[in-house]
MARGUKE-751090 format. One record per residue (C-alpha): residue number from 0; residue in one letter; x, y, z. Coordinates in Angstrom, 3 decimals, decimal comma, always signed. Layout:
N
+-----+---------+----------+----------+----------+
| num | residuo |       px |       py |       pz |
+-----+---------+----------+----------+----------+
| NUM |       A |        X |        Y |        Z |
...
+-----+---------+----------+----------+----------+
***
This chain:
379
+-----+---------+----------+----------+----------+
| num | residuo |       px |       py |       pz |
+-----+---------+----------+----------+----------+
|   0 |       M |  -21,207 |   +7,780 |  -21,587 |
|   1 |       K |  -18,206 |   +6,271 |  -19,880 |
|   2 |       P |  -18,645 |   +2,955 |  -18,080 |
|   3 |       V |  -18,525 |   +3,191 |  -14,296 |
|   4 |       V |  -16,046 |   +1,387 |  -12,048 |
|   5 |       V |  -16,682 |   +1,404 |   -8,310 |
|   6 |       H |  -13,578 |   +1,261 |   -6,136 |
|   7 |       L |  -14,374 |   -0,451 |   -2,836 |
|   8 |       V |  -12,202 |   +0,401 |   +0,184 |
|   9 |       E |  -12,968 |   +0,375 |   +3,900 |
|  10 |       T |  -11,817 |   +3,952 |   +4,579 |
|  11 |       Y |  -11,356 |   +6,515 |   +1,838 |
|  12 |       L |   -8,703 |   +7,452 |   +2,425 |
|  13 |       A |   -5,969 |   +6,653 |   +4,906 |
|  14 |       R |   -2,812 |   +8,702 |   +4,375 |
|  15 |       S |   -0,855 |   +5,472 |   +3,935 |
|  16 |       E |   -3,026 |   +4,469 |   +0,958 |
|  17 |       V |   -2,393 |   +7,305 |   -1,488 |
|  18 |       F |   -1,631 |   +4,647 |   -4,117 |
|  19 |       I |   -5,385 |   +3,938 |   -4,305 |
|  20 |       H |   -6,177 |   +7,639 |   -4,755 |
|  21 |       N |   -3,709 |   +7,806 |   -7,643 |
|  22 |       Y |   -5,675 |   +5,249 |   -9,656 |
|  23 |       V |   -9,137 |   +6,456 |   -8,594 |
|  24 |       T |   -8,477 |  +10,016 |   -9,725 |
|  25 |       S |   -6,622 |   +9,170 |  -12,945 |
|  26 |       H |   -9,175 |   +7,228 |  -14,962 |
|  27 |       V |   -9,441 |   +8,179 |  -18,617 |
|  28 |       G |  -12,002 |   +5,990 |  -20,354 |
|  29 |       W |  -13,922 |   +5,018 |  -17,213 |
|  30 |       E |  -15,739 |   +7,046 |  -14,578 |
|  31 |       A |  -14,767 |   +6,168 |  -11,016 |
|  32 |       T |  -16,917 |   +6,164 |   -7,893 |
|  33 |       V |  -15,737 |   +5,148 |   -4,426 |
|  34 |       L |  -17,771 |   +2,941 |   -2,102 |
|  35 |       C |  -16,451 |   +3,086 |   +1,451 |
|  36 |       E |  -17,549 |   +2,506 |   +5,017 |
|  37 |       F |  -15,756 |   +5,568 |   +6,370 |
|  38 |       S |  -14,654 |   +8,833 |   +4,771 |
|  39 |       A |  -11,416 |  +10,525 |   +5,838 |
|  40 |       H |   -8,955 |  +13,242 |   +4,803 |
|  41 |       E |  -11,322 |  +14,705 |   +2,227 |
|  42 |       D |   -9,412 |  +17,988 |   +2,295 |
|  43 |       E |   -6,045 |  +16,337 |   +1,563 |
|  44 |       L |   -7,281 |  +13,666 |   -0,857 |
|  45 |       P |  -10,365 |  +15,179 |   -2,476 |
|  46 |       F |  -12,732 |  +13,024 |   -4,487 |
|  47 |       K |  -16,410 |  +13,975 |   -4,657 |
|  48 |       R |  -17,966 |  +10,727 |   -5,875 |
|  49 |       R |  -17,861 |   +8,926 |   -2,525 |
|  50 |       V |  -20,726 |   +6,627 |   -1,544 |
|  51 |       V |  -20,489 |   +5,992 |   +2,192 |
|  52 |       V |  -22,358 |   +2,965 |   +3,550 |
|  53 |       T |  -21,560 |   +2,385 |   +7,205 |
|  54 |       G |  -21,833 |   -0,907 |   +9,005 |
|  55 |       P |  -21,008 |   -2,440 |  +12,401 |
|  56 |       K |  -17,375 |   -3,502 |  +12,755 |
|  57 |       S |  -17,450 |   -5,346 |  +16,081 |
|  58 |       K |  -19,792 |   -7,287 |  +18,331 |
|  59 |       R |  -20,003 |   -4,262 |  +20,632 |
|  60 |       Q |  -21,714 |   -2,142 |  +17,983 |
|  61 |       P |  -25,482 |   -2,106 |  +17,451 |
|  62 |       G |  -26,584 |   -4,146 |  +14,469 |
|  63 |       W |  -23,561 |   -6,458 |  +14,368 |
|  64 |       W |  -25,535 |   -9,625 |  +15,182 |
|  65 |       S |  -28,389 |   -8,864 |  +12,764 |
|  66 |       N |  -25,799 |   -8,140 |  +10,088 |
|  67 |       E |  -24,102 |  -11,513 |  +10,658 |
|  68 |       V |  -27,368 |  -13,465 |  +10,947 |
|  69 |       A |  -28,560 |  -12,050 |   +7,627 |
|  70 |       R |  -25,278 |  -13,068 |   +5,990 |
|  71 |       W |  -25,465 |  -16,565 |   +7,488 |
|  72 |       L |  -29,095 |  -17,119 |   +6,425 |
|  73 |       T |  -29,045 |  -15,493 |   +2,986 |
|  74 |       G |  -25,404 |  -15,158 |   +1,954 |
|  75 |       R |  -25,653 |  -11,359 |   +2,060 |
|  76 |       S |  -25,269 |   -9,192 |   +5,146 |
|  77 |       V |  -27,373 |   -6,123 |   +5,831 |
|  78 |       W |  -24,371 |   -3,974 |   +4,840 |
|  79 |       Q |  -23,934 |   -5,848 |   +1,557 |
|  80 |       R |  -27,599 |   -5,398 |   +0,681 |
|  81 |       R |  -27,456 |   -1,680 |   +1,489 |
|  82 |       A |  -24,258 |   -1,274 |   -0,545 |
|  83 |       A |  -25,804 |   -2,954 |   -3,585 |
|  84 |       R |  -28,905 |   -0,736 |   -3,356 |
|  85 |       A |  -26,751 |   +2,379 |   -3,082 |
|  86 |       L |  -24,736 |   +1,430 |   -6,173 |
|  87 |       A |  -27,578 |   +0,203 |   -8,382 |
|  88 |       P |  -28,601 |   +3,683 |   -9,673 |
|  89 |       L |  -25,017 |   +4,213 |  -10,884 |
|  90 |       R |  -25,248 |   +1,138 |  -13,141 |
|  91 |       P |  -21,612 |   +0,157 |  -12,487 |
|  92 |       A |  -19,853 |   -2,176 |  -14,906 |
|  93 |       V |  -17,070 |   -3,346 |  -12,563 |
|  94 |       L |  -16,539 |   -3,493 |   -8,801 |
|  95 |       H |  -12,845 |   -3,118 |   -7,889 |
|  96 |       A |  -12,075 |   -4,014 |   -4,265 |
|  97 |       H |   -8,848 |   -2,924 |   -2,608 |
|  98 |       F |   -7,462 |   -5,463 |   -0,093 |
|  99 |       G |   -8,576 |   -9,068 |   +0,161 |
| 100 |       Q |  -10,904 |   -8,336 |   +3,077 |
| 101 |       M |  -12,909 |   -5,911 |   +0,958 |
| 102 |       G |  -12,853 |   -8,328 |   -1,956 |
| 103 |       W |  -14,581 |  -10,941 |   +0,164 |
| 104 |       A |  -17,055 |   -8,347 |   +1,483 |
| 105 |       G |  -17,729 |   -7,125 |   -2,051 |
| 106 |       L |  -18,309 |  -10,538 |   -3,628 |
| 107 |       P |  -22,060 |  -10,726 |   -2,761 |
| 108 |       V |  -22,443 |   -7,079 |   -3,819 |
| 109 |       A |  -20,955 |   -7,787 |   -7,244 |
| 110 |       R |  -23,145 |  -10,879 |   -7,603 |
| 111 |       Q |  -26,296 |   -8,937 |   -6,715 |
| 112 |       L |  -25,401 |   -6,285 |   -9,273 |
| 113 |       G |  -24,390 |   -8,886 |  -11,873 |
| 114 |       I |  -20,949 |   -7,370 |  -12,503 |
| 115 |       P |  -17,337 |   -8,652 |  -12,390 |
| 116 |       L |  -15,305 |   -8,336 |   -9,214 |
| 117 |       V |  -11,645 |   -7,274 |   -9,342 |
| 118 |       T |   -9,585 |   -7,528 |   -6,136 |
| 119 |       T |   -6,164 |   -6,002 |   -5,550 |
| 120 |       F |   -4,077 |   -7,542 |   -2,767 |
| 121 |       Y |   -1,459 |   -5,536 |   -0,893 |
| 122 |       G |   +0,315 |   -7,407 |   +1,920 |
| 123 |       Y |   -1,399 |   -8,224 |   +5,213 |
| 124 |       D |   -4,266 |   -9,752 |   +3,270 |
| 125 |       M |   -2,012 |  -12,351 |   +1,616 |
| 126 |       S |   +0,432 |  -12,970 |   +4,466 |
| 127 |       V |   -1,394 |  -12,832 |   +7,814 |
| 128 |       L |   -5,043 |  -13,514 |   +6,955 |
| 129 |       P |   -4,331 |  -16,910 |   +5,329 |
| 130 |       R |   -3,005 |  -18,121 |   +8,699 |
| 131 |       Q |   -6,531 |  -17,861 |  +10,157 |
| 132 |       A |   -8,993 |  -20,712 |   +9,537 |
| 133 |       R |  -11,901 |  -18,317 |   +9,010 |
| 134 |       W |   -9,994 |  -16,405 |   +6,361 |
| 135 |       Q |   -8,769 |  -19,561 |   +4,673 |
| 136 |       R |  -12,430 |  -20,353 |   +3,964 |
| 137 |       R |  -13,205 |  -16,814 |   +2,923 |
| 138 |       L |  -10,239 |  -16,577 |   +0,572 |
| 139 |       R |  -11,288 |  -19,842 |   -1,085 |
| 140 |       E |  -14,729 |  -18,296 |   -1,656 |
| 141 |       L |  -13,144 |  -15,137 |   -3,033 |
| 142 |       F |  -10,715 |  -16,939 |   -5,323 |
| 143 |       E |  -13,534 |  -19,083 |   -6,708 |
| 144 |       G |  -16,100 |  -16,309 |   -7,131 |
| 145 |       G |  -13,889 |  -13,343 |   -8,024 |
| 146 |       D |  -13,069 |  -12,624 |  -11,644 |
| 147 |       L |   -9,610 |  -11,019 |  -11,516 |
| 148 |       F |   -6,901 |  -10,600 |   -8,883 |
| 149 |       L |   -4,174 |   -7,990 |   -9,100 |
| 150 |       A |   -0,752 |   -8,144 |   -7,470 |
| 151 |       E |   +1,876 |   -5,419 |   -7,182 |
| 152 |       G |   +4,652 |   -7,623 |   -8,526 |
| 153 |       P |   +5,756 |  -11,162 |   -9,385 |
| 154 |       C |   +6,541 |  -12,094 |   -5,774 |
| 155 |       M |   +2,987 |  -11,341 |   -4,676 |
| 156 |       Q |   +1,588 |  -12,934 |   -7,830 |
| 157 |       R |   +3,305 |  -16,225 |   -6,993 |
| 158 |       R |   +2,057 |  -16,070 |   -3,426 |
| 159 |       L |   -1,588 |  -15,679 |   -4,476 |
| 160 |       V |   -1,270 |  -18,743 |   -6,698 |
| 161 |       E |   +0,290 |  -20,667 |   -3,787 |
| 162 |       L |   -2,735 |  -19,692 |   -1,688 |
| 163 |       G |   -5,037 |  -21,362 |   -4,196 |
| 164 |       C |   -5,979 |  -18,694 |   -6,717 |
| 165 |       A |   -6,078 |  -19,924 |  -10,304 |
| 166 |       A |   -2,941 |  -18,686 |  -12,061 |
| 167 |       E |   -4,893 |  -17,382 |  -15,037 |
| 168 |       K |   -6,868 |  -15,071 |  -12,729 |
| 169 |       V |   -3,806 |  -13,331 |  -11,230 |
| 170 |       K |   -2,154 |  -10,452 |  -13,085 |
| 171 |       V |   +0,510 |   -7,916 |  -12,134 |
| 172 |       Q |   -0,772 |   -4,356 |  -11,841 |
| 173 |       R |   +1,954 |   -2,076 |  -10,586 |
| 174 |       I |   +1,581 |   +0,506 |   -7,854 |
| 175 |       A |   +1,561 |   +3,802 |   -9,734 |
| 176 |       I |   +2,363 |   +7,405 |   -8,893 |
| 177 |       H |   +2,241 |  +10,773 |  -10,628 |
| 178 |       T |   +5,920 |  +10,803 |  -11,485 |
| 179 |       D |   +5,806 |  +14,402 |  -12,742 |
| 180 |       R |   +4,494 |  +15,856 |   -9,479 |
| 181 |       Y |   +7,485 |  +15,247 |   -7,221 |
| 182 |       P |  +10,007 |  +17,814 |   -5,988 |
| 183 |       R |  +13,649 |  +17,155 |   -6,804 |
| 184 |       W |  +16,167 |  +16,126 |   -4,189 |
| 185 |       Q |  +17,748 |  +19,202 |   -2,594 |
| 186 |       P |  +19,328 |  +18,286 |   +0,755 |
| 187 |       T |  +20,274 |  +21,048 |   +3,137 |
| 188 |       P |  +23,979 |  +21,786 |   +2,520 |
| 189 |       N |  +24,861 |  +22,692 |   +6,111 |
| 190 |       G |  +24,447 |  +21,009 |   +9,452 |
| 191 |       R |  +24,161 |  +17,352 |  +10,339 |
| 192 |       P |  +22,947 |  +15,141 |   +7,478 |
| 193 |       V |  +19,306 |  +14,056 |   +7,753 |
| 194 |       V |  +18,211 |  +10,426 |   +7,568 |
| 195 |       L |  +14,458 |  +10,067 |   +7,032 |
| 196 |       F |  +12,004 |   +7,248 |   +7,726 |
| 197 |       V |   +8,337 |   +7,346 |   +6,687 |
| 198 |       G |   +5,881 |   +4,608 |   +7,551 |
| 199 |       R |   +3,484 |   +3,081 |  +10,014 |
| 200 |       F |   +5,126 |   +1,913 |  +13,223 |
| 201 |       A |   +4,403 |   -1,711 |  +12,355 |
| 202 |       E |   +7,011 |   -4,460 |  +12,607 |
| 203 |       K |   +7,128 |   -5,135 |   +8,869 |
| 204 |       K |   +8,103 |   -1,512 |   +8,151 |
| 205 |       G |  +11,423 |   -2,055 |   +9,941 |
| 206 |       L |  +11,558 |   +1,080 |  +12,101 |
| 207 |       L |  +13,408 |   -0,690 |  +14,918 |
| 208 |       D |  +15,980 |   -1,971 |  +12,418 |
| 209 |       A |  +16,374 |   +1,560 |  +11,083 |
| 210 |       L |  +16,949 |   +2,881 |  +14,614 |
| 211 |       A |  +19,557 |   +0,181 |  +15,248 |
| 212 |       A |  +21,339 |   +1,108 |  +12,011 |
| 213 |       V |  +21,318 |   +4,797 |  +12,967 |
| 214 |       L |  +22,756 |   +3,871 |  +16,362 |
| 215 |       E |  +25,615 |   +1,997 |  +14,674 |
| 216 |       V |  +26,314 |   +4,929 |  +12,354 |
| 217 |       V |  +26,392 |   +7,339 |  +15,305 |
| 218 |       R |  +28,757 |   +5,032 |  +17,180 |
| 219 |       R |  +31,075 |   +5,133 |  +14,170 |
| 220 |       G |  +31,299 |   +8,879 |  +14,558 |
| 221 |       Q |  +28,918 |   +9,992 |  +11,779 |
| 222 |       A |  +26,734 |  +12,751 |  +13,183 |
| 223 |       V |  +23,170 |  +12,473 |  +11,831 |
| 224 |       R |  +19,631 |  +13,629 |  +12,517 |
| 225 |       F |  +17,051 |  +10,874 |  +12,177 |
| 226 |       R |  +13,616 |  +12,273 |  +11,352 |
| 227 |       V |  +10,793 |   +9,762 |  +11,744 |
| 228 |       V |   +7,399 |  +10,337 |  +10,123 |
| 229 |       G |   +4,526 |   +8,099 |  +11,161 |
| 230 |       D |   +2,912 |   +6,498 |  +14,184 |
| 231 |       G |   +1,570 |   +3,179 |  +15,354 |
| 232 |       G |   +1,742 |   +0,363 |  +17,846 |
| 233 |       L |   +5,533 |   +0,176 |  +18,041 |
| 234 |       R |   +5,940 |   +3,767 |  +19,180 |
| 235 |       P |   +6,614 |   +2,861 |  +22,857 |
| 236 |       Q |   +9,349 |   +0,397 |  +21,814 |
| 237 |       A |  +10,883 |   +2,917 |  +19,427 |
| 238 |       E |  +10,925 |   +5,668 |  +22,050 |
| 239 |       A |  +12,384 |   +3,269 |  +24,636 |
| 240 |       F |  +15,145 |   +2,300 |  +22,194 |
| 241 |       V |  +16,006 |   +5,950 |  +21,618 |
| 242 |       A |  +16,068 |   +6,766 |  +25,318 |
| 243 |       G |  +17,914 |   +3,601 |  +26,319 |
| 244 |       N |  +20,682 |   +4,093 |  +23,753 |
| 245 |       G |  +21,300 |   +7,788 |  +24,222 |
| 246 |       L |  +19,866 |   +8,750 |  +20,823 |
| 247 |       S |  +17,536 |  +11,510 |  +22,003 |
| 248 |       A |  +19,777 |  +14,207 |  +20,511 |
| 249 |       H |  +19,695 |  +12,473 |  +17,149 |
| 250 |       V |  +16,075 |  +11,298 |  +16,704 |
| 251 |       E |  +12,933 |  +13,360 |  +16,092 |
| 252 |       F |   +9,470 |  +11,769 |  +16,023 |
| 253 |       L |   +7,317 |  +13,959 |  +13,774 |
| 254 |       G |   +4,054 |  +12,004 |  +13,893 |
| 255 |       M |   +1,741 |  +11,575 |  +10,930 |
| 256 |       L |   +2,078 |  +14,279 |   +8,292 |
| 257 |       P |   +0,025 |  +15,243 |   +5,203 |
| 258 |       H |   +1,342 |  +13,767 |   +1,986 |
| 259 |       E |   +2,607 |  +17,073 |   +0,622 |
| 260 |       Q |   +4,659 |  +17,630 |   +3,756 |
| 261 |       V |   +6,077 |  +14,104 |   +3,495 |
| 262 |       L |   +7,309 |  +14,937 |   -0,009 |
| 263 |       R |   +9,045 |  +18,053 |   +1,288 |
| 264 |       E |  +10,754 |  +15,928 |   +3,934 |
| 265 |       L |  +11,918 |  +13,503 |   +1,233 |
| 266 |       A |  +13,363 |  +16,257 |   -0,911 |
| 267 |       A |  +15,283 |  +17,759 |   +2,017 |
| 268 |       A |  +16,666 |  +14,495 |   +3,462 |
| 269 |       D |  +20,204 |  +13,317 |   +2,785 |
| 270 |       V |  +19,168 |   +9,638 |   +2,863 |
| 271 |       F |  +15,826 |   +7,833 |   +3,016 |
| 272 |       I |  +15,750 |   +4,512 |   +4,877 |
| 273 |       H |  +12,944 |   +1,959 |   +4,769 |
| 274 |       P |  +14,107 |   -1,530 |   +5,869 |
| 275 |       S |  +10,944 |   -3,595 |   +5,306 |
| 276 |       R |  +10,996 |   -7,097 |   +6,771 |
| 277 |       T |   +8,778 |  -10,079 |   +7,522 |
| 278 |       A |   +7,085 |   -9,563 |  +10,894 |
| 279 |       S |   +6,955 |  -12,201 |  +13,611 |
| 280 |       N |   +3,284 |  -12,861 |  +12,792 |
| 281 |       G |   +4,142 |  -13,419 |   +9,115 |
| 282 |       D |   +2,988 |  -10,002 |   +7,921 |
| 283 |       T |   +4,907 |   -8,740 |   +4,889 |
| 284 |       E |   +4,762 |   -5,904 |   +2,411 |
| 285 |       G |   +3,605 |   -8,490 |   -0,103 |
| 286 |       G |   +4,628 |   -6,156 |   -2,875 |
| 287 |       A |   +6,529 |   -2,982 |   -2,019 |
| 288 |       P |   +5,674 |   +0,205 |   -0,108 |
| 289 |       T |   +4,725 |   +3,165 |   -2,279 |
| 290 |       I |   +7,150 |   +5,395 |   -0,405 |
| 291 |       V |  +10,016 |   +3,438 |   -2,031 |
| 292 |       L |   +8,730 |   +4,559 |   -5,437 |
| 293 |       E |   +8,271 |   +8,112 |   -4,221 |
| 294 |       A |  +11,824 |   +8,263 |   -2,874 |
| 295 |       Q |  +13,136 |   +7,329 |   -6,322 |
| 296 |       A |  +10,853 |   +9,873 |   -7,990 |
| 297 |       V |  +12,339 |  +12,553 |   -5,733 |
| 298 |       G |  +15,883 |  +11,261 |   -6,229 |
| 299 |       V |  +16,937 |  +10,907 |   -2,581 |
| 300 |       P |  +19,459 |   +8,103 |   -1,866 |
| 301 |       L |  +17,457 |   +5,037 |   -0,852 |
| 302 |       V |  +18,488 |   +2,431 |   +1,714 |
| 303 |       T |  +16,061 |   -0,477 |   +1,768 |
| 304 |       T |  +15,888 |   -4,289 |   +1,848 |
| 305 |       E |  +15,595 |   -7,306 |   -0,423 |
| 306 |       H |  +12,085 |   -7,936 |   +0,867 |
| 307 |       A |   +9,052 |   -9,115 |   -1,132 |
| 308 |       D |   +8,820 |   -7,155 |   -4,409 |
| 309 |       I |  +11,105 |   -4,288 |   -3,346 |
| 310 |       P |  +13,986 |   -5,438 |   -5,619 |
| 311 |       N |  +11,495 |   -5,421 |   -8,505 |
| 312 |       V |  +10,517 |   -1,780 |   -7,949 |
| 313 |       A |  +13,859 |   -0,460 |   -6,696 |
| 314 |       P |  +16,653 |   -2,258 |   -8,574 |
| 315 |       A |  +20,075 |   -1,917 |   -6,985 |
| 316 |       G |  +22,185 |   +0,745 |   -8,669 |
| 317 |       P |  +23,561 |   +4,228 |   -8,070 |
| 318 |       G |  +21,748 |   +5,755 |   -5,129 |
| 319 |       V |  +19,814 |   +2,564 |   -4,282 |
| 320 |       Y |  +21,258 |   +0,327 |   -1,552 |
| 321 |       L |  +19,624 |   -3,076 |   -0,934 |
| 322 |       S |  +20,296 |   -5,029 |   +2,263 |
| 323 |       P |  +19,179 |   -8,476 |   +3,465 |
| 324 |       E |  +16,005 |   -8,014 |   +5,484 |
| 325 |       G |  +16,248 |   -8,181 |   +9,262 |
| 326 |       Q |  +20,051 |   -7,808 |   +9,349 |
| 327 |       V |  +21,225 |   -4,623 |  +11,025 |
| 328 |       A |  +24,963 |   -4,844 |  +10,227 |
| 329 |       P |  +24,658 |   -4,687 |   +6,400 |
| 330 |       L |  +21,852 |   -2,146 |   +6,750 |
| 331 |       A |  +24,094 |   +0,106 |   +8,843 |
| 332 |       E |  +26,939 |   -0,336 |   +6,367 |
| 333 |       N |  +24,691 |   +0,695 |   +3,466 |
| 334 |       L |  +23,410 |   +3,672 |   +5,440 |
| 335 |       S |  +26,978 |   +4,732 |   +6,160 |
| 336 |       R |  +27,896 |   +4,355 |   +2,471 |
| 337 |       A |  +24,895 |   +6,367 |   +1,346 |
| 338 |       L |  +25,794 |   +9,177 |   +3,726 |
| 339 |       R |  +29,390 |   +9,222 |   +2,488 |
| 340 |       E |  +28,738 |   +8,862 |   -1,241 |
| 341 |       R |  +25,737 |  +11,244 |   -1,479 |
| 342 |       V |  +24,646 |   +9,795 |   -4,822 |
| 343 |       G |  +20,983 |  +10,398 |   -5,596 |
| 344 |       A |  +18,661 |   +7,686 |   -6,847 |
| 345 |       S |  +17,510 |   +7,875 |  -10,460 |
| 346 |       A |  +13,854 |   +8,530 |  -11,260 |
| 347 |       E |  +14,059 |   +6,803 |  -14,633 |
| 348 |       F |  +12,870 |   +3,389 |  -13,455 |
| 349 |       V |   +9,696 |   +4,662 |  -11,804 |
| 350 |       R |   +8,990 |   +6,938 |  -14,757 |
| 351 |       A |   +9,264 |   +3,986 |  -17,108 |
| 352 |       H |   +7,341 |   +1,429 |  -15,044 |
| 353 |       H |   +5,162 |   +3,160 |  -12,431 |
| 354 |       N |   +3,663 |   +6,239 |  -14,083 |
| 355 |       V |   -0,037 |   +6,285 |  -13,264 |
| 356 |       G |   -0,931 |   +7,977 |  -16,545 |
| 357 |       R |   +0,204 |   +4,862 |  -18,394 |
| 358 |       E |   -0,622 |   +2,214 |  -15,808 |
| 359 |       V |   -4,257 |   +3,290 |  -15,512 |
| 360 |       L |   -4,736 |   +2,587 |  -19,217 |
| 361 |       G |   -3,591 |   -0,965 |  -18,621 |
| 362 |       L |   -6,010 |   -1,281 |  -15,705 |
| 363 |       E |   -8,885 |   -0,007 |  -17,822 |
| 364 |       A |   -7,971 |   -2,510 |  -20,531 |
| 365 |       R |   -8,419 |   -5,259 |  -17,929 |
| 366 |       Y |  -11,860 |   -3,885 |  -17,048 |
| 367 |       E |  -12,810 |   -3,822 |  -20,720 |
| 368 |       E |  -11,739 |   -7,421 |  -21,186 |
| 369 |       L |  -13,885 |   -8,487 |  -18,211 |
| 370 |       T |  -16,948 |   -6,670 |  -19,553 |
| 371 |       D |  -16,522 |   -7,821 |  -23,157 |
| 372 |       P |  -19,456 |  -10,134 |  -24,020 |
| 373 |       A |  -17,008 |  -12,533 |  -25,663 |
| 374 |       H |  -15,141 |  -12,858 |  -22,362 |
| 375 |       A |  -18,388 |  -13,551 |  -20,496 |
| 376 |       L |  -19,166 |  -16,377 |  -22,915 |
| 377 |       G |  -15,658 |  -17,799 |  -22,482 |
| 378 |       T |  -14,739 |  -17,426 |  -26,157 |
+-----+---------+----------+----------+----------+
***
């Protein structure tokens, strides 16, 4: 029988976290189960082996205080005890938490089950949380008690070490996609060229910078349609910018879309823009957004920024335009160039370095090392 790895994530699965689904559904030598608090989008991202253990998330919900008191008195909350009981019959060999918050929540569960804990960090968890005293303590606990920490790239790897994680515990595990499942770039030959943005309307995703760059391009006389996929807290500011700058005829807000529809939008766009940046509260991509990999897999010209690990997953070259983060003028210039040159990005880099079929084997090798009796004895 194959050993079992349990992937721990708060909600399985948000549309913005398809990168987790790619690994969960691609295991070869291991059998995957998901432990989550909430289940979502089961029709779009199907995976049958979901164990859902709900728990209170705020003081307003029944059971929150008893959950916290149990954790304070015993080191394990009611939710953590229930999660361990639910997983025990599966006899898991590894618990793999996604995001630092879930790593900390999963640490007592892994201890109760007597198995190693792997935690993958993604961005907010290594940029914003460490600014909070409560999470400084919790991350110290996680770094001391966890067995392995995975980062998307060398930039994030260095940051986790700076936060206090032992260097020998931090390894690079790339975001991975099914590189053979993407449509090829086929922009519409007639009409105004389409510029596409896909992402949450969060400051670090750079939507307002993208809108400012589109405004500059329009003012230069380049007629474009800017199609915006996503939603979030910055929507009122984005809509106000569009209205206040006379861009209503150029900008379309499409809302959240299923992943397959997002891929169709990518293939039909003339340029994809994603100007990630450091937010005012310190939030960063940490690594790089998966959509940057997907744009290259499709082959659409990519305009992005030299932010976090983006240069490590989207090296500058034909069809890839890197700009300094937070600077609209060079971003607008690169957008204008991409629209004029119409040179598609190459898929070769992501095929060579981010193919999930290969990357999952490396992840499983890490699990095997953790569960090797020799490793447990420190020999």
